[in-house]
C-alpha positions in Angstrom: -4.7 -26.2 6.0 -3.6 -28.6 9.0 -6.0 -30.8 7.7 -4.5 -31.0 4.1 -1.1 -31.7 5.2 -2.1 -34.8 7.0 -4.3 -35.8 3.8 -1.0 -35.6 1.7 1.1 -37.2 4.2 -1.2 -40.0 4.4 -1.4 -40.5 0.4 2.3 -40.3 0.7 2.4 -43.0 3.2 0.2 -45.2 1.3 2.4 -44.4 -2.1 5.4 -45.5 -0.1 3.8 -48.7 1.5 2.7 -49.8 -2.1 5.3 -52.2 -4.1 8.1 -50.1 -5.5 6.6 -46.9 -6.0 8.2 -44.5 -8.4 9.7 -41.5 -6.6 7.9 -38.8 -8.9 4.3 -40.2 -7.1 5.8 -39.4 -3.5 7.4 -36.3 -4.3 4.7 -34.4 -5.4 2.2 -35.5 -2.4 5.5 -34.3 -0.2 5.8 -31.1 -1.6 1.9 -30.5 -1.2 2.3 -31.3 2.3 5.0 -28.6 2.8 3.1 -26.3 0.6 0.3 -26.7 3.1 2.6 -26.6 6.4 4.1 -23.1 5.1 0.7 -21.8 4.2 -0.8 -23.0 7.5 2.2 -21.4 9.7 1.8 -18.0 7.8 -1.9 -18.1 8.6 -1.6 -19.6 12.4 1.3 -17.7 13.5 1.6 -13.9 14.2 3.8 -12.3 11.7 5.0 -9.7 14.5 5.6 -10.1 18.4 6.1 -7.2 20.6 7.5 -7.9 24.0 9.8 -5.7 26.8 13.0 -7.0 25.5 12.5 -7.4 21.7 10.6 -7.5 18.1 10.0 -10.9 17.2 9.6 -11.4 13.2 8.1 -14.7 12.0 10.3 -16.8 9.9 9.3 -18.5 6.3 9.9 -22.0 7.8 10.9 -22.2 11.4 11.4 -19.8 14.2 11.4 -16.1 14.6 14.1 -13.7 14.0 14.8 -11.5 17.4 15.6 -7.6 17.2 16.4 -6.4 20.6 15.2 -2.8 20.9 18.6 -1.7 22.0 19.9 -3.0 18.5 17.3 -0.5 16.8 18.9 2.8 16.0 16.1 4.7 14.3 12.5 3.7 13.0 11.5 5.1 9.6 7.7 5.1 8.7 7.1 4.2 4.6 4.2 4.0 2.3 3.3 -0.1 3.1 4.9 -0.4 6.4 8.4 0.3 8.1 12.1 0.1 8.4 13.9 -0.8 11.1 17.6 0.8 10.7 20.0 -1.0 13.3 23.0 -0.6 14.6 24.9 -3.7 14.4 23.3 -5.0 11.1 24.0 -4.0 7.6 21.3 -1.7 6.1 17.9 -2.3 7.5 14.9 -4.7 8.2 11.8 -3.8 6.2 8.4 -4.8 8.0 5.2 -5.2 5.9 2.3 -3.8 7.1 -0.2 -4.3 4.7 -2.3 -6.7 6.1 -3.2 -4.0 9.1 -5.7 -1.4 8.9 -4.6 2.0 8.5 -5.2 3.1 12.2 -3.6 0.0 13.3 -0.6 0.5 11.0 -0.2 3.8 12.9 -0.7 2.1 16.1 2.1 -0.6 15.8 4.5 1.9 14.7 4.0 4.2 17.4 4.6 1.4 19.8 7.9 0.5 18.1 9.0 3.8 18.4 8.0 4.4 22.2 10.0 0.7 22.9 13.0 1.9 20.8 13.1 5.1 22.4 12.8 3.7 25.8 15.8 1.6 25.3 18.1 4.1 24.2 17.2 6.2 26.5 15.8 9.0 24.6 
């Protein structure tokens, strides 16, 4: 994906350096470059990272959403993942675990539950 990103970016630069390029000639390649970057990020960056302090959920474009263990009130397991019921935010956060095997899904949910119980002193 990163190679395709560089190829599309190179084509866009060549289009820019040519004499009076139409905007449509550049926009397509820049959009393709951004699409490849998003696809590469979704493949290369872990979706969920567990640390001692928080659960990090990968964002679509940049960065992570950080959810502290103390802020989670309850964990509900659902058919395709789990739902975090929070203290400070409205509603809940849905975590989709379809990319994991069933045994790995169960282990992930159990690990999150352990961290939540430990943080809440239960």
